[in-house]
C-alpha positions as CSV (number, residue, x, y, z in Angstrom):
1,N,-30.1,-50.4,-58.7
2,V,-29.8,-49.4,-62.4
3,I,-26.4,-47.7,-61.7
4,I,-25.4,-50.9,-59.9
5,E,-26.5,-53.3,-62.6
6,Y,-24.7,-50.7,-65.3
7,I,-21.2,-51.0,-63.1
8,V,-21.7,-54.6,-63.0
9,L,-22.1,-55.1,-66.6
10,S,-19.2,-52.7,-67.4
11,L,-17.0,-54.5,-64.8
12,S,-17.9,-58.1,-66.5
13,L,-16.8,-56.5,-69.9
14,F,-13.3,-55.9,-68.3
15,M,-13.5,-59.6,-67.0
16,I,-13.7,-60.9,-70.6
17,T,-10.3,-58.9,-71.0
18,G,-8.7,-61.0,-68.1
19,M,-9.5,-58.8,-65.3
20,Y,-11.6,-61.7,-63.8
21,L,-11.3,-60.4,-60.1
22,V,-12.8,-57.1,-60.5
23,V,-16.3,-58.5,-60.4
24,P,-16.2,-60.4,-57.1
25,V,-14.1,-57.6,-55.5
26,F,-16.9,-55.2,-56.6
27,I,-19.6,-57.6,-55.3
28,A,-17.8,-58.0,-51.6
29,A,-17.5,-54.1,-51.5
30,R,-21.3,-53.6,-52.3
31,D,-22.2,-56.2,-49.9
32,S,-20.0,-54.7,-47.1
33,L,-21.6,-51.2,-47.5
34,I,-25.1,-52.8,-47.6
35,H,-24.1,-54.9,-44.3
36,H,-22.5,-51.6,-42.8
37,R,-25.7,-49.5,-43.4
38,Q,-27.8,-52.4,-42.0
39,L,-25.6,-52.6,-38.6
40,S,-25.8,-48.5,-38.5
41,E,-29.6,-48.7,-38.6
42,I,-29.5,-51.4,-35.9
43,I,-27.4,-49.5,-33.5
44,E,-29.4,-46.2,-34.3
45,F,-32.5,-48.1,-33.5
46,L,-31.2,-49.4,-30.1
47,P,-33.2,-47.8,-27.0
48,D,-30.0,-47.6,-24.9
49,P,-27.4,-44.8,-25.6
50,T,-24.7,-46.4,-27.7
51,C,-21.4,-45.6,-29.3
52,V,-19.0,-47.6,-31.4
53,I,-15.1,-47.0,-32.0
54,D,-12.9,-48.1,-34.6
55,K,-9.6,-49.8,-33.8
56,D,-8.0,-46.4,-34.0
57,K,-10.5,-45.3,-31.3
58,K,-12.2,-42.9,-33.6
59,I,-16.2,-42.6,-33.4
60,I,-18.1,-44.7,-36.0
61,A,-21.5,-44.8,-34.5
62,W,-23.4,-42.2,-32.0
63,N,-27.1,-43.2,-31.8
64,R,-30.0,-41.1,-31.2
65,A,-30.3,-42.4,-27.7
66,I,-26.6,-41.0,-26.7
67,E,-27.6,-37.7,-28.6
68,K,-30.4,-37.3,-26.2
69,M,-28.5,-38.3,-22.8
70,T,-25.4,-36.3,-23.8
71,G,-26.9,-33.3,-25.8
72,V,-24.1,-33.7,-28.2
73,P,-25.4,-34.7,-32.0
74,K,-23.6,-37.2,-33.9
75,E,-22.4,-34.9,-36.5
76,N,-20.1,-33.4,-33.8
77,M,-18.8,-36.9,-32.8
78,L,-18.4,-39.0,-35.9
79,G,-14.9,-39.4,-37.0
80,K,-13.5,-37.8,-33.8
81,G,-10.7,-39.5,-31.9
82,N,-8.5,-38.6,-29.0
83,Y,-11.1,-39.8,-26.2
84,E,-13.5,-37.2,-27.7
85,Y,-16.4,-39.6,-26.7
86,S,-15.3,-39.0,-22.9
87,I,-16.0,-35.3,-22.8
88,P,-19.9,-35.1,-22.9
89,F,-19.7,-37.6,-19.9
90,W,-16.5,-36.2,-17.9
91,G,-15.8,-33.0,-19.5
92,E,-12.4,-34.1,-20.3
93,R,-10.5,-36.4,-22.6
94,K,-9.8,-39.6,-20.8
95,P,-10.2,-43.4,-21.2
96,I,-13.7,-44.6,-20.5
97,L,-14.8,-48.5,-20.0
98,I,-14.8,-48.8,-23.9
99,D,-11.0,-48.2,-23.6
100,L,-10.3,-50.5,-20.4
101,L,-11.4,-53.8,-21.9
102,N,-7.9,-55.2,-21.5
103,L,-7.4,-54.2,-18.2
104,S,-7.8,-56.2,-14.9
105,D,-10.8,-55.7,-12.6
106,E,-8.4,-53.7,-10.1
107,E,-7.3,-51.3,-12.5
108,I,-11.1,-50.7,-13.4
109,D,-11.9,-50.7,-9.7
110,S,-10.6,-47.3,-9.2
111,R,-13.0,-45.6,-11.7
112,Y,-16.1,-47.8,-11.5
113,S,-18.1,-50.1,-9.2
114,N,-20.0,-53.2,-9.6
115,I,-17.8,-54.8,-12.3
116,V,-18.9,-57.8,-14.0
117,R,-17.2,-59.8,-16.8
118,V,-19.3,-62.0,-19.0
119,N,-17.7,-63.8,-21.9
120,G,-15.3,-61.0,-22.9
121,K,-17.7,-58.2,-22.2
122,I,-17.4,-55.9,-19.3
123,Q,-20.4,-54.3,-17.1
124,A,-19.8,-51.7,-14.7
125,E,-21.7,-48.8,-12.7
126,V,-20.6,-45.2,-12.1
127,F,-22.2,-41.9,-11.4
128,V,-21.4,-39.5,-14.2
129,P,-21.9,-35.8,-13.3
130,L,-22.0,-34.1,-16.6
131,M,-24.9,-36.1,-18.0
132,Y,-28.3,-34.1,-18.8
133,N,-26.9,-30.8,-18.8
134,G,-24.7,-31.1,-15.4
135,K,-27.8,-32.9,-13.6
136,G,-25.7,-36.1,-13.7
137,A,-27.0,-39.8,-13.6
138,H,-26.2,-43.1,-12.2
139,V,-25.4,-45.3,-15.2
140,W,-24.8,-48.9,-15.9
141,L,-22.3,-49.6,-18.7
142,A,-21.5,-52.3,-21.1
143,A,-18.5,-52.7,-23.4
144,S,-17.3,-55.2,-25.7
145,A,-14.6,-55.6,-28.3
146,I,-15.7,-56.1,-31.9
147,Y,-14.1,-58.7,-33.9
148,D,-13.7,-59.4,-37.5
149,D,-13.8,-62.8,-39.3
150,R,-10.3,-63.7,-38.2
151,G,-10.7,-62.7,-34.6
152,N,-8.8,-59.6,-34.5
153,I,-10.2,-56.6,-32.8
154,I,-11.7,-54.0,-35.2
155,G,-13.2,-51.8,-32.7
156,A,-15.3,-51.7,-29.6
157,I,-18.8,-51.0,-28.7
158,Q,-20.5,-49.4,-25.3
159,S,-23.9,-49.1,-24.2
160,V,-25.0,-46.8,-21.4
161,R,-28.3,-47.2,-19.2
162,D,-29.4,-44.6,-16.8
163,I,-30.2,-46.4,-13.7
164,S,-30.8,-43.1,-11.5
165,N,-34.2,-44.3,-10.7
166,L,-33.2,-47.6,-9.4
167,K,-30.5,-46.2,-7.2
168,E,-33.0,-43.5,-5.7
169,A,-35.4,-46.5,-5.2
170,E,-32.5,-48.4,-3.2
171,K,-31.8,-45.4,-1.3
172,A,-35.3,-44.9,-0.2
173,L,-35.7,-48.5,0.7
174,T,-32.6,-48.3,2.7
175,E,-33.7,-45.4,4.5
176,A,-37.2,-46.8,5.2
177,E,-35.6,-49.8,6.3
178,L,-33.4,-47.8,8.9
179,K,-36.4,-45.9,9.9
180,F,-38.6,-49.0,10.8
181,R,-35.6,-50.6,12.8
182,K,-35.4,-47.5,14.6
183,L,-39.2,-47.5,15.4
184,T,-39.4,-51.2,16.4
185,E,-36.3,-51.0,18.5
186,A,-37.5,-47.7,20.4
187,S,-41.2,-49.5,20.7
188,L,-42.3,-50.5,24.2
189,V,-44.7,-52.9,22.7
190,G,-43.4,-55.9,21.2
191,V,-43.3,-56.0,17.3
192,Y,-43.7,-59.6,15.5
193,I,-42.8,-59.7,11.8
């Protein structure tokens, strides 16, 4: 804070000599840095694996939860582009849901299931074979564009949720229902439910 106060004081002296725009620009830059740090901490805290890309599709956030899910530390991801964020999931560089926000549902259908659009956001499901060191996982994804104050797209965010347990429970329920149906149909005694 002492350094910031010194810089503000120094810049205030320039203001006297006619450079009156320097201080507001400095304050705006400082506030922007503080805002960026707060957003980074919020994303880091999210329980769901989350990544954020800028408008050039370079990774600007890769939280702890996505590090755990993919086994890839953020230091290896931040600043990278060229679909680098798809490699831990698919083993290759290719567009993922975060890149498909402007496509129609029909175009996304070939890659994902249970697609839902809500207020400009996309939600979908897919099985990702490389997750958890090759064990694979069924995941639910949510992706959204990020806009600036003027409504321009400045990036996108995607969160991933492992729904493998839910899928296993659905499968077990379907199998139990089928088994129950076979038992009741084969029963010589009437069954009332």
